[in-house]
C-alpha positions as CSV (number, residue, x, y, z in Angstrom):
1,M,-141.8,27.8,-155.0
2,R,-143.6,30.1,-152.5
3,W,-146.3,30.7,-155.0
4,F,-146.9,26.9,-155.3
5,G,-147.4,26.7,-151.5
6,S,-149.8,29.6,-151.6
7,L,-151.7,27.9,-154.4
8,I,-152.0,24.7,-152.5
9,L,-153.2,26.5,-149.3
10,L,-155.8,28.5,-151.3
11,L,-157.1,25.4,-152.9
12,I,-157.4,23.7,-149.4
13,A,-159.3,26.8,-148.1
14,A,-161.3,27.2,-151.2
15,P,-165.1,27.0,-151.0
16,T,-166.5,23.5,-150.4
17,A,-170.0,22.1,-150.6
18,A,-169.7,20.6,-147.1
19,Q,-170.4,22.4,-143.9
20,D,-169.2,19.6,-141.6
21,E,-166.5,18.7,-139.1
22,A,-164.2,17.4,-141.8
23,S,-164.3,20.7,-143.8
24,L,-163.8,22.7,-140.6
25,R,-160.8,20.6,-139.6
26,K,-159.4,21.0,-143.1
27,A,-159.8,24.8,-142.9
28,D,-158.1,24.9,-139.5
29,A,-155.2,22.7,-140.8
30,A,-154.8,25.1,-143.7
31,Q,-154.6,28.0,-141.2
32,H,-152.0,26.2,-139.1
33,E,-149.9,25.4,-142.2
34,A,-150.1,29.1,-143.4
35,A,-149.1,30.3,-140.0
36,R,-146.3,27.7,-139.6
37,T,-144.8,28.8,-142.9
38,R,-145.5,32.6,-142.5
39,N,-147.7,32.7,-145.6
40,A,-149.4,36.0,-145.1
41,D,-151.2,35.8,-148.4
42,A,-152.9,32.5,-147.5
43,L,-153.8,33.8,-144.1
44,A,-155.3,37.0,-145.5
45,A,-157.4,34.9,-148.0
46,M,-159.0,32.9,-145.2
47,M,-159.5,35.7,-142.6
48,H,-163.0,37.2,-142.3
49,P,-163.1,41.0,-142.8
50,D,-164.0,41.4,-139.1
51,F,-161.2,39.0,-137.9
52,Q,-159.8,39.7,-134.4
53,V,-157.1,38.0,-132.4
54,N,-156.7,38.1,-128.7
55,S,-152.9,37.7,-128.9
56,P,-150.4,36.1,-126.5
57,E,-149.0,39.6,-126.2
58,G,-152.1,40.6,-124.3
59,E,-153.5,42.8,-127.0
60,M,-156.5,42.7,-129.4
61,W,-155.3,42.8,-133.1
62,S,-157.5,43.6,-136.1
63,R,-157.3,41.7,-139.3
64,E,-155.2,44.5,-140.9
65,K,-152.7,44.6,-138.0
66,T,-152.4,40.8,-137.9
67,I,-151.7,40.6,-141.6
68,A,-149.2,43.4,-141.4
69,L,-147.4,41.7,-138.6
70,W,-147.2,38.4,-140.6
71,R,-145.8,40.4,-143.6
72,N,-143.1,42.3,-141.6
73,R,-142.1,39.2,-139.6
74,G,-143.6,40.6,-136.3
75,I,-145.3,37.2,-136.0
76,G,-143.4,34.0,-136.7
77,H,-142.2,30.7,-135.3
78,D,-139.2,28.4,-135.8
79,R,-141.5,25.6,-134.5
80,F,-145.3,25.5,-134.5
81,D,-147.0,22.3,-133.5
82,R,-150.7,22.1,-132.8
83,T,-152.9,19.4,-131.2
84,V,-156.6,19.8,-131.7
85,E,-158.5,18.7,-128.6
86,S,-162.0,19.9,-129.4
87,V,-164.1,20.7,-132.4
88,I,-167.6,22.2,-131.9
89,L,-169.9,22.8,-134.8
90,D,-173.2,24.6,-134.3
91,G,-174.9,26.0,-137.4
92,D,-172.7,28.5,-139.1
93,V,-170.1,28.6,-136.3
94,G,-167.2,26.3,-135.7
95,V,-164.7,26.3,-132.9
96,V,-161.4,24.5,-132.9
97,A,-159.4,24.4,-129.6
98,G,-156.5,22.7,-128.1
99,S,-152.8,23.1,-127.4
100,E,-149.8,24.4,-129.3
101,I,-146.0,24.2,-128.8
102,V,-144.4,27.2,-130.5
103,Q,-140.9,28.5,-130.6
104,P,-141.0,32.1,-131.5
105,S,-138.6,33.3,-134.2
106,T,-136.0,35.6,-132.7
107,D,-137.1,38.4,-135.0
108,S,-140.7,38.2,-134.0
109,I,-142.4,40.3,-131.3
110,A,-142.6,37.2,-128.9
111,G,-139.0,36.3,-129.7
112,K,-137.8,39.7,-128.9
113,R,-139.9,39.9,-125.7
114,R,-138.8,36.6,-124.3
115,A,-135.7,36.5,-122.1
116,D,-135.1,32.8,-122.5
117,G,-133.7,32.9,-126.0
118,A,-137.1,32.1,-127.6
119,Q,-137.3,28.6,-126.2
120,P,-140.4,26.5,-127.1
121,V,-143.5,27.5,-125.1
122,R,-146.8,25.7,-124.5
123,R,-150.0,27.6,-125.4
124,R,-153.7,27.1,-125.4
125,F,-155.6,28.2,-128.4
126,T,-159.2,28.7,-129.6
127,N,-160.0,29.4,-133.3
128,V,-163.5,30.5,-134.2
129,W,-164.7,29.9,-137.8
130,L,-167.8,31.2,-139.6
131,W,-169.5,29.3,-142.5
132,K,-170.5,31.9,-145.1
133,D,-170.8,32.0,-148.8
134,G,-170.0,28.3,-149.1
135,R,-166.7,28.3,-147.1
136,W,-165.2,28.6,-143.7
137,W,-163.9,32.1,-142.7
138,F,-161.4,32.5,-139.9
139,L,-163.3,34.9,-137.7
140,A,-161.4,35.0,-134.3
141,R,-158.5,33.5,-132.4
142,H,-157.3,33.5,-128.8
143,A,-153.9,32.1,-127.8
144,N,-152.2,32.4,-124.4
145,E,-149.0,31.0,-123.1
146,M,-149.4,28.5,-120.3
147,V,-148.0,29.5,-117.0
148,K,-145.2,27.2,-115.8
149,A,-145.7,25.8,-112.3
150,P,-143.3,27.2,-109.8
151,A,-140.2,25.1,-109.0
152,K,-140.4,23.3,-105.7
C-alpha cells in the first residue's frame, strides 16, 4: 500500500504545463502530505539537488542529511497540520508561508529533545520553490517553533 501512496504523490508532483499559483499550491500540498506520512521517497523526488533546510533544531541541513533523517525516523510527526497564509510567485521562484501545528513523534530528534512528552507545538514555516524543467522543485525550507508567551 505504501507504494500506492508514493505513486500518487509522484503523480501530484510530476511535471505540469502550468507555472501558476495553483500548481505551486499543489506542489506544496504534495510536500506536506509526504512529510506528514514520512514518505522519504516522495520527498526526495521533489527536492532540488541544492535543497537546504534551516531546521527547528537550529541547524542547516543539506538535501542528503534531510532525506537520511526522514528515512531513519529522525524527522517525523504524529500530527502535522499546515495553514498556508501567503503565496508569492515571481518568475521562476515561488514562496509558500504560514503556520503549522506539529506533534513530534517520540522517536524523532524533536520528540527526544522535548521535555514535554512531545506535545503539539506551533511553528512558522517558509517553503521556497523553483520552477525548472517544467516542474516545481522544493529548494529551501525554514521552520521555527513559536515562543510561548510567559505566564502572568
